[in-house]
C-alpha positions, 0 to 999 in steps of 0.5 A: 256441649262445652266441657263440664266445669265440674264432675257432672257424672257425680252430680247426675248419679246423685240426682238419679238415685235420690229419694224424696227425703234427700232434698237437703243433701242435694241442695248441699251437693249442688252448692258445694259443686257450684262453689268448687267450679267457680273457685277454679276460674275467674268470677265473671258473669259468663263463668257464673252463667256457664256453671249454673247452666251445667249444674242445672243440666246435670240435675235434669239429666239425673232426675229424668233417670230417677225411678225411685218411689215417691220422688217429686221432680219439682221438689228436688229441682227446687232444692237444686235451685236453692243450692245454686242460690246459696253458692252464688250468694257466697260468690256475690259476697266474695265480689263485694269484699274484693271491690271494698278492698280495692276501693279502700286502696284508692282504686277507681270504681269507674275503671273499665274492669271494675265497671264491668264487675259492677255491671256483672253484679247487676245482671247476676240474677238475670244470668241465673234465670237465663241459665236455668231456663236454658236447662229447662228448655233442653230437658224436654218432656216431663222434666220441662214440665217439672221445671215450669213451676220452679222457674215461675217461683224463681221469677216471682220471688227472685233469689237471695243472691240476686237481691244481694248482688243488686244491693252490692252494685247499688252500694258501689255505684254510690261509692264510685259517684262519691269518690268522683265528686271528691276527686272533682272537689279536690281538683276544683280546690287545686285549681282555685288555689292555682288561680289565686296564685295566678291572680296575685302574680302581677302583684308579686312581680311588682313587689319583686320589681320594687325590691330590685329598684330599691336595691338599685337606688340604694347602690347608686346612692352609695356610689354618689355619696362623697368620700370622707 
């Protein structure tokens, strides 16, 4: 397994000793841990997916060792997913703000780097689902059974981060298209102006030639005029 992107042992210990009443604390711990892990690396879909997978793995590992009375693994896994969703919602907002800033500065949203960022936003929810599914598949036994309804709920209702990411991607795709149309219009106007100048070239040249001829004729007339 890849080196954890955060203190996995601390999160495992928290889930291992959690009671049924500590759901809110677990949600906050997962959100804070996920954000801290993401802040330490580039905000790419690959890194987001990797962090989500490792956080979900830690939750599974801790809960599998939890022997506290009255603990409902499914309920606590729900809190873990809610914490992931909360953190990724902030990650989406960070990306939206960054893209808006770059667009305001005139950046081309069809640039390959920004185009990839938009594509990553569109795939964010699928990436989260994939990460959690892999964690559930790797859990095995009772934990896999506890993950099953959590996964069903995720797929049926979606996530807040996924919805926000899709909306942001659609917004910037539309903005990119508008910018491209504007650039095309500007280029078209420039080409039209250049064409108009080109079409008037012959007339302009005739005028220049006429002016030159008149100047020559005036000079010749001045030479031929008798001296007094």
